[in-house]
C-alpha positions as CSV (number, residue, x, y, z in Angstrom):
1,M,-134.6,113.4,-68.5
2,D,-130.8,113.5,-68.7
3,F,-130.7,116.4,-66.3
4,A,-132.9,114.5,-63.8
5,I,-130.6,111.5,-64.0
6,D,-127.4,113.7,-63.6
7,H,-129.0,115.4,-60.6
8,Y,-130.0,112.1,-59.1
9,Q,-126.5,110.7,-59.6
10,S,-124.9,113.7,-58.0
11,T,-127.3,113.6,-55.0
12,I,-126.8,109.9,-54.3
13,S,-123.0,110.2,-54.7
14,Y,-122.9,113.1,-52.3
15,E,-124.9,111.3,-49.7
16,L,-122.7,108.3,-49.9
17,K,-119.5,110.4,-49.6
18,K,-120.9,112.2,-46.5
19,R,-120.9,108.9,-44.6
20,M,-117.2,108.3,-45.1
21,R,-114.1,110.2,-43.9
22,K,-113.0,112.6,-46.5
23,I,-109.5,112.3,-48.0
24,T,-108.0,115.7,-49.0
25,L,-104.7,116.3,-50.8
26,N,-103.3,119.4,-49.2
27,I,-100.1,120.4,-50.9
28,A,-98.0,123.3,-52.2
29,T,-96.9,123.7,-55.8
30,S,-95.0,126.2,-57.8
31,L,-96.7,128.2,-60.5
32,D,-95.3,125.8,-63.1
33,G,-96.8,122.8,-61.2
34,Y,-93.8,121.4,-59.3
35,I,-93.9,120.1,-55.7
36,E,-90.2,120.1,-55.3
37,G,-87.2,121.6,-57.1
38,P,-84.7,119.8,-59.4
39,K,-82.7,118.7,-56.3
40,G,-85.7,117.8,-54.2
41,E,-85.7,121.2,-52.5
42,I,-88.8,122.7,-50.9
43,D,-87.3,125.8,-49.3
44,W,-89.3,127.9,-51.8
45,C,-92.5,127.2,-49.9
46,L,-93.9,130.3,-48.1
47,N,-94.2,130.1,-44.3
48,D,-94.7,133.8,-43.5
49,Q,-98.3,133.1,-42.4
50,D,-100.6,130.2,-41.6
51,Y,-102.5,130.0,-44.9
52,G,-105.4,128.2,-43.2
53,L,-103.2,125.2,-42.2
54,T,-104.2,125.3,-38.5
55,D,-107.9,125.1,-39.3
56,F,-107.3,122.4,-41.8
57,A,-105.2,120.3,-39.4
58,E,-107.9,120.6,-36.7
59,D,-110.4,119.0,-39.1
60,T,-108.2,116.0,-39.7
61,D,-106.7,113.4,-37.4
62,A,-104.8,111.1,-39.8
63,L,-102.0,111.6,-42.3
64,F,-101.5,109.5,-45.4
65,M,-98.1,109.7,-47.0
66,G,-95.4,107.9,-48.9
67,R,-92.0,107.0,-47.6
68,K,-90.1,110.0,-49.1
69,S,-92.7,112.5,-47.6
70,Y,-92.5,110.8,-44.2
71,E,-88.7,110.9,-44.2
72,L,-88.8,114.6,-45.1
73,I,-91.1,115.6,-42.2
74,A,-89.3,113.2,-39.8
75,Q,-86.1,115.0,-40.4
76,A,-87.7,118.4,-39.8
77,G,-89.6,117.1,-36.7
78,L,-93.2,116.0,-36.5
79,G,-94.2,119.0,-34.3
80,F,-97.2,120.1,-36.4
81,F,-98.4,116.5,-36.8
82,E,-98.1,115.2,-33.3
83,D,-101.8,115.0,-32.7
84,H,-102.3,113.0,-36.0
85,S,-102.0,109.3,-36.6
86,I,-99.4,108.8,-39.3
87,Y,-99.8,106.1,-42.0
88,V,-96.9,105.5,-44.4
89,F,-97.5,103.5,-47.5
90,S,-94.3,101.8,-48.2
91,D,-92.8,98.4,-49.1
92,T,-89.3,99.3,-47.8
93,L,-89.9,101.1,-44.6
94,V,-89.1,98.9,-41.6
95,K,-92.0,99.1,-39.1
96,E,-89.9,98.4,-36.0
97,E,-87.6,101.3,-36.7
98,H,-90.4,103.9,-36.7
99,F,-92.2,103.9,-33.4
100,G,-95.7,105.4,-33.5
101,V,-95.9,105.3,-37.3
102,K,-98.2,102.7,-39.0
103,V,-96.6,101.2,-42.1
104,I,-99.1,100.0,-44.8
105,R,-97.8,97.8,-47.6
106,R,-98.8,98.8,-51.1
107,A,-100.6,95.5,-51.7
108,D,-102.9,96.4,-48.8
109,L,-103.6,99.9,-49.9
110,I,-107.1,99.6,-51.3
111,S,-108.5,97.4,-48.6
112,F,-106.9,99.4,-45.8
113,V,-108.1,102.8,-47.1
114,K,-111.6,101.7,-47.8
115,D,-112.0,100.2,-44.3
116,F,-110.3,103.2,-42.7
117,R,-112.6,105.7,-44.3
118,E,-115.6,103.9,-42.8
119,Q,-114.3,104.1,-39.2
120,E,-115.3,106.9,-36.8
121,G,-113.0,109.9,-36.8
122,K,-112.1,113.2,-38.5
123,N,-111.1,113.6,-42.1
124,I,-107.8,112.5,-43.6
125,W,-104.9,114.6,-44.8
126,F,-103.2,113.2,-47.8
127,F,-99.7,114.8,-47.4
128,G,-97.8,113.3,-50.4
129,G,-96.1,112.3,-52.5
130,A,-96.7,112.3,-56.3
131,D,-96.2,108.5,-56.8
132,L,-98.6,107.6,-54.0
133,L,-101.1,110.1,-55.2
134,A,-101.2,108.4,-58.6
135,S,-102.1,105.1,-56.9
136,F,-104.9,106.8,-54.9
137,M,-106.3,108.6,-57.9
138,A,-106.2,105.4,-60.0
139,Q,-108.7,104.0,-57.4
140,N,-110.7,107.2,-57.1
141,L,-109.7,107.5,-53.4
142,V,-109.1,111.3,-53.3
143,D,-112.1,113.5,-52.5
144,E,-110.6,116.9,-52.5
145,F,-107.6,118.7,-53.8
146,L,-106.5,121.7,-51.8
147,I,-103.6,123.2,-53.8
148,S,-101.6,126.2,-52.7
149,V,-99.9,127.7,-55.8
150,H,-96.8,129.7,-54.8
151,P,-95.7,132.8,-56.8
152,I,-92.5,131.2,-58.1
153,I,-91.4,129.4,-61.2
154,L,-89.0,126.6,-60.5
155,G,-88.3,125.6,-64.1
156,G,-87.9,121.9,-63.2
157,G,-88.3,119.3,-60.5
158,K,-91.1,116.8,-59.7
159,S,-94.5,117.5,-61.1
160,L,-97.5,116.9,-58.9
161,F,-99.4,115.0,-61.6
162,H,-96.5,113.6,-63.6
163,H,-98.2,110.1,-63.6
164,A,-101.4,111.3,-65.1
165,Q,-102.2,109.4,-68.3
166,E,-105.6,110.8,-69.2
167,K,-107.7,113.9,-68.7
168,I,-109.2,114.3,-65.3
169,E,-112.0,116.9,-64.8
170,L,-112.2,118.6,-61.4
171,M,-114.7,121.1,-60.0
172,L,-113.5,124.3,-58.3
173,I,-115.5,124.9,-55.2
174,E,-113.4,127.5,-53.4
175,H,-110.4,129.8,-54.0
176,K,-108.5,132.4,-51.9
177,A,-105.7,134.8,-52.8
178,Y,-103.3,136.0,-50.1
179,S,-101.2,139.2,-49.8
180,S,-98.0,137.2,-50.5
181,G,-99.2,136.2,-53.9
182,L,-100.1,132.6,-52.9
183,V,-103.4,131.4,-54.4
184,Q,-105.2,128.5,-52.7
185,M,-107.7,126.5,-54.7
186,R,-110.0,123.7,-53.5
187,Y,-111.3,121.2,-56.1
188,I,-113.5,118.1,-55.8
189,M,-114.0,115.2,-58.1
190,P,-117.3,115.7,-59.9
191,P,-119.9,113.5,-58.2
192,K,-120.6,110.2,-60.0
193,F,-122.8,107.3,-59.4
194,D,-123.0,103.9,-61.0
195,L,-126.6,103.4,-62.1
196,S,-126.0,99.7,-62.5
197,M,-126.1,99.5,-58.7
198,L,-129.8,100.3,-58.8
199,D,-132.5,97.8,-59.5
200,L,-134.4,99.7,-62.1
């Protein structure tokens, strides 16, 4: 009986998820779990090959990110993201100073994201950073975690999940090892369904 209920929960949850645009965290980490070094450096990230980035980008048309992540890519140039709509979640970024970028205030995060996911379009690339990720995860708004673990130990910096306060179980659905030593893993949140929504 329990198996039947679990299967039913998973099936219903999956069907509901299919109707919405998927939000995927696609990010690089060091072997010891840091997304940036002690001084905020990211020059350790491998760029000797594509690592599936082109195919992933073609499946998405929107970028969600925090202010620090946006300022980082803005300095480097938006080249790779020119075909994406960029949404920056920030209470300090001045909208008028960043043409073509849509600034979302933190107070509007939940309502905006839920409405946006139901609109027509491709999937959504959650680009960073760690603080914004914590807000999304607290509301169960991340569907997939595509994490590229680089063959380097930084020994310090900013941890990807440094805000996590409790155990979060994920399900590994895909993994790939590259010749450079980089290992890419795709996880999903285990399907859940609130049975109280049913009139049993």
